[in-house]
ZAGU-54163 format. One record per residue (C-alpha): residue in one letter; x, y, z. Coordinates in pm, 1 decimal, always signed. Last residue first. Layout:
<rs>
<r><residu>A</residu><c1>X</c1><c2>Y</c2><c3>Z</c3></r>
...
</rs>
This chain:
<rs>
<r><residu>V</residu><c1>-781.7</c1><c2>-13350.4</c2><c3>+765.0</c3></r>
<r><residu>R</residu><c1>-616.3</c1><c2>-13200.0</c2><c3>+1073.0</c3></r>
<r><residu>F</residu><c1>-293.3</c1><c2>-13294.1</c2><c3>+1250.5</c3></r>
<r><residu>S</residu><c1>-145.0</c1><c2>-13344.4</c2><c3>+1593.9</c3></r>
<r><residu>E</residu><c1>+188.6</c1><c2>-13375.5</c2><c3>+1773.3</c3></r>
<r><residu>G</residu><c1>+403.5</c1><c2>-13175.4</c2><c3>+1531.6</c3></r>
<r><residu>C</residu><c1>+467.5</c1><c2>-12893.1</c2><c3>+1780.5</c3></r>
<r><residu>G</residu><c1>+347.3</c1><c2>-12633.6</c2><c3>+1531.9</c3></r>
<r><residu>C</residu><c1>+20.1</c1><c2>-12813.2</c2><c3>+1462.5</c3></r>
<r><residu>R</residu><c1>-24.4</c1><c2>-12991.9</c2><c3>+1131.8</c3></r>
<r><residu>D</residu><c1>-260.8</c1><c2>-12896.8</c2><c3>+849.5</c3></r>
<r><residu>K</residu><c1>-442.1</c1><c2>-13052.8</c2><c3>+556.6</c3></r>
<r><residu>E</residu><c1>-344.9</c1><c2>-13419.2</c2><c3>+604.6</c3></r>
<r><residu>R</residu><c1>-532.7</c1><c2>-13635.4</c2><c3>+354.0</c3></r>
<r><residu>P</residu><c1>-214.5</c1><c2>-13717.4</c2><c3>+156.7</c3></r>
<r><residu>N</residu><c1>-65.2</c1><c2>-13879.3</c2><c3>+470.7</c3></r>
<r><residu>N</residu><c1>+309.8</c1><c2>-13941.4</c2><c3>+472.5</c3></r>
<r><residu>F</residu><c1>+354.4</c1><c2>-14039.7</c2><c3>+837.7</c3></r>
<r><residu>K</residu><c1>+715.1</c1><c2>-14046.9</c2><c3>+955.1</c3></r>
<r><residu>F</residu><c1>+852.8</c1><c2>-14311.9</c2><c3>+1187.8</c3></r>
<r><residu>G</residu><c1>+1173.9</c1><c2>-14258.3</c2><c3>+1376.9</c3></r>
<r><residu>S</residu><c1>+1544.8</c1><c2>-14191.8</c2><c3>+1372.3</c3></r>
<r><residu>N</residu><c1>+1766.9</c1><c2>-13931.1</c2><c3>+1529.8</c3></r>
<r><residu>L</residu><c1>+2147.1</c1><c2>-13917.5</c2><c3>+1526.1</c3></r>
<r><residu>G</residu><c1>+2156.1</c1><c2>-13736.9</c2><c3>+1191.8</c3></r>
<r><residu>E</residu><c1>+1816.1</c1><c2>-13776.5</c2><c3>+1031.9</c3></r>
<r><residu>R</residu><c1>+1712.3</c1><c2>-14138.9</c2><c3>+997.6</c3></r>
<r><residu>V</residu><c1>+1371.6</c1><c2>-14212.6</c2><c3>+849.1</c3></r>
<r><residu>F</residu><c1>+1112.6</c1><c2>-14488.2</c2><c3>+876.3</c3></r>
<r><residu>D</residu><c1>+812.1</c1><c2>-14437.2</c2><c3>+649.1</c3></r>
<r><residu>L</residu><c1>+441.7</c1><c2>-14504.4</c2><c3>+698.8</c3></r>
<r><residu>E</residu><c1>+254.0</c1><c2>-14439.0</c2><c3>+376.5</c3></r>
<r><residu>T</residu><c1>-97.0</c1><c2>-14301.4</c2><c3>+407.8</c3></r>
<r><residu>G</residu><c1>-343.8</c1><c2>-14339.9</c2><c3>+120.6</c3></r>
<r><residu>D</residu><c1>-647.2</c1><c2>-14379.0</c2><c3>+347.1</c3></r>
<r><residu>L</residu><c1>-548.3</c1><c2>-14275.0</c2><c3>+699.8</c3></r>
<r><residu>Y</residu><c1>-835.6</c1><c2>-14046.5</c2><c3>+804.0</c3></r>
<r><residu>V</residu><c1>-1119.3</c1><c2>-14273.2</c2><c3>+685.0</c3></r>
<r><residu>L</residu><c1>-911.6</c1><c2>-14574.0</c2><c3>+793.5</c3></r>
<r><residu>S</residu><c1>-930.1</c1><c2>-14461.6</c2><c3>+1156.2</c3></r>
<r><residu>K</residu><c1>-1295.5</c1><c2>-14560.0</c2><c3>+1199.7</c3></r>
<r><residu>P</residu><c1>-1242.7</c1><c2>-14897.9</c2><c3>+1027.1</c3></r>
<r><residu>D</residu><c1>-954.2</c1><c2>-15005.9</c2><c3>+1254.9</c3></r>
<r><residu>V</residu><c1>-614.8</c1><c2>-15040.9</c2><c3>+1087.7</c3></r>
<r><residu>L</residu><c1>-367.3</c1><c2>-15329.1</c2><c3>+1098.0</c3></r>
<r><residu>V</residu><c1>-43.2</c1><c2>-15299.2</c2><c3>+900.6</c3></r>
<r><residu>K</residu><c1>+107.2</c1><c2>-15639.9</c2><c3>+821.4</c3></r>
<r><residu>V</residu><c1>+468.2</c1><c2>-15691.3</c2><c3>+716.7</c3></r>
<r><residu>G</residu><c1>+541.9</c1><c2>-15937.1</c2><c3>+433.6</c3></r>
<r><residu>D</residu><c1>+692.1</c1><c2>-15673.0</c2><c3>+203.5</c3></r>
<r><residu>T</residu><c1>+384.0</c1><c2>-15453.7</c2><c3>+251.4</c3></r>
<r><residu>E</residu><c1>+56.3</c1><c2>-15591.8</c2><c3>+385.4</c3></r>
<r><residu>F</residu><c1>-274.4</c1><c2>-15423.4</c2><c3>+459.7</c3></r>
<r><residu>V</residu><c1>-520.5</c1><c2>-15566.8</c2><c3>+711.2</c3></r>
<r><residu>I</residu><c1>-852.4</c1><c2>-15413.4</c2><c3>+814.1</c3></r>
<r><residu>D</residu><c1>-899.3</c1><c2>-15501.6</c2><c3>+1177.7</c3></r>
<r><residu>E</residu><c1>-1252.7</c1><c2>-15543.2</c2><c3>+1317.0</c3></r>
<r><residu>D</residu><c1>-1211.6</c1><c2>-15909.1</c2><c3>+1415.4</c3></r>
<r><residu>L</residu><c1>-886.3</c1><c2>-15831.0</c2><c3>+1597.0</c3></r>
<r><residu>L</residu><c1>-552.7</c1><c2>-15970.6</c2><c3>+1483.2</c3></r>
<r><residu>E</residu><c1>-298.6</c1><c2>-16049.1</c2><c3>+1751.1</c3></r>
<r><residu>D</residu><c1>+31.8</c1><c2>-15929.8</c2><c3>+1897.4</c3></r>
<r><residu>A</residu><c1>+15.6</c1><c2>-15582.4</c2><c3>+1748.9</c3></r>
<r><residu>F</residu><c1>+302.1</c1><c2>-15335.0</c2><c3>+1777.1</c3></r>
<r><residu>E</residu><c1>+185.6</c1><c2>-14981.5</c2><c3>+1834.9</c3></r>
<r><residu>L</residu><c1>+120.7</c1><c2>-14664.6</c2><c3>+1639.6</c3></r>
<r><residu>K</residu><c1>-116.3</c1><c2>-14382.8</c2><c3>+1725.9</c3></r>
<r><residu>Y</residu><c1>-146.6</c1><c2>-14078.1</c2><c3>+1506.1</c3></r>
<r><residu>A</residu><c1>-296.6</c1><c2>-13761.7</c2><c3>+1649.4</c3></r>
<r><residu>L</residu><c1>-615.8</c1><c2>-13576.2</c2><c3>+1562.9</c3></r>
<r><residu>G</residu><c1>-769.0</c1><c2>-13237.6</c2><c3>+1650.0</c3></r>
<r><residu>S</residu><c1>-522.4</c1><c2>-12966.3</c2><c3>+1548.0</c3></r>
<r><residu>C</residu><c1>-452.3</c1><c2>-12846.7</c2><c3>+1903.7</c3></r>
<r><residu>G</residu><c1>-377.0</c1><c2>-13186.8</c2><c3>+2042.3</c3></r>
<r><residu>S</residu><c1>-576.1</c1><c2>-13507.8</c2><c3>+2061.9</c3></r>
<r><residu>T</residu><c1>-855.8</c1><c2>-13721.0</c2><c3>+1922.4</c3></r>
<r><residu>R</residu><c1>-711.5</c1><c2>-14057.2</c2><c3>+1826.9</c3></r>
<r><residu>V</residu><c1>-583.8</c1><c2>-14204.0</c2><c3>+1503.5</c3></r>
<r><residu>G</residu><c1>-482.2</c1><c2>-14555.5</c2><c3>+1406.9</c3></r>
<r><residu>L</residu><c1>-197.1</c1><c2>-14782.0</c2><c3>+1306.2</c3></r>
<r><residu>R</residu><c1>-149.6</c1><c2>-15130.5</c2><c3>+1448.6</c3></r>
<r><residu>V</residu><c1>+182.4</c1><c2>-15288.8</c2><c3>+1357.8</c3></r>
<r><residu>G</residu><c1>+256.5</c1><c2>-15648.5</c2><c3>+1266.6</c3></r>
<r><residu>V</residu><c1>+176.6</c1><c2>-16002.8</c2><c3>+1383.2</c3></r>
<r><residu>G</residu><c1>+376.6</c1><c2>-15999.7</c2><c3>+1703.8</c3></r>
<r><residu>K</residu><c1>+627.6</c1><c2>-16211.8</c2><c3>+1888.5</c3></r>
<r><residu>G</residu><c1>+1000.3</c1><c2>-16266.5</c2><c3>+1940.7</c3></r>
<r><residu>R</residu><c1>+1078.9</c1><c2>-15902.7</c2><c3>+2013.4</c3></r>
<r><residu>K</residu><c1>+1399.8</c1><c2>-15925.3</c2><c3>+1811.5</c3></r>
<r><residu>Q</residu><c1>+1205.2</c1><c2>-16067.4</c2><c3>+1514.5</c3></r>
<r><residu>L</residu><c1>+929.5</c1><c2>-15806.3</c2><c3>+1555.5</c3></r>
<r><residu>F</residu><c1>+1192.2</c1><c2>-15529.1</c2><c3>+1559.7</c3></r>
<r><residu>Q</residu><c1>+1360.9</c1><c2>-15659.5</c2><c3>+1244.5</c3></r>
<r><residu>S</residu><c1>+1027.0</c1><c2>-15679.2</c2><c3>+1058.9</c3></r>
<r><residu>V</residu><c1>+924.3</c1><c2>-15331.7</c2><c3>+1176.3</c3></r>
<r><residu>H</residu><c1>+1254.6</c1><c2>-15179.9</c2><c3>+1057.7</c3></r>
<r><residu>A</residu><c1>+1247.1</c1><c2>-15362.4</c2><c3>+721.8</c3></r>
<r><residu>A</residu><c1>+886.0</c1><c2>-15258.2</c2><c3>+654.8</c3></r>
<r><residu>A</residu><c1>+966.3</c1><c2>-14898.3</c2><c3>+752.2</c3></r>
<r><residu>A</residu><c1>+1267.3</c1><c2>-14882.7</c2><c3>+517.3</c3></r>
<r><residu>P</residu><c1>+1070.1</c1><c2>-15042.3</c2><c3>+229.7</c3></r>
<r><residu>S</residu><c1>+797.7</c1><c2>-14780.3</c2><c3>+280.5</c3></r>
<r><residu>L</residu><c1>+489.0</c1><c2>-14909.6</c2><c3>+455.6</c3></r>
<r><residu>S</residu><c1>+136.8</c1><c2>-14895.0</c2><c3>+318.4</c3></r>
<r><residu>V</residu><c1>-220.9</c1><c2>-14794.2</c2><c3>+392.7</c3></r>
<r><residu>S</residu><c1>-492.7</c1><c2>-14847.7</c2><c3>+135.0</c3></r>
<r><residu>M</residu><c1>-846.9</c1><c2>-14771.1</c2><c3>+33.4</c3></r>
</rs>
């Protein structure tokens, strides 16, 4: 099982953590939400929890809880810029469907 960051996402997270002055990486998970059932949750993590499963890409840690890993296995977190907009994009091979608004997904 694995979760990874693209080089662009690893660089973005690393720069943000340096500016922030603290943090051990990003915490990626899923929660029940939306019309398709699940939504991604992403936040900066200041500490490791006992339950965390840790993946590392280019020196940046991605922390995932065991329950979420079932839905996230194989996911690559990317950081993309499209025109004036930029943000994280989840490339999840387990994703079967996504709602029209893009807020939730189904596996």
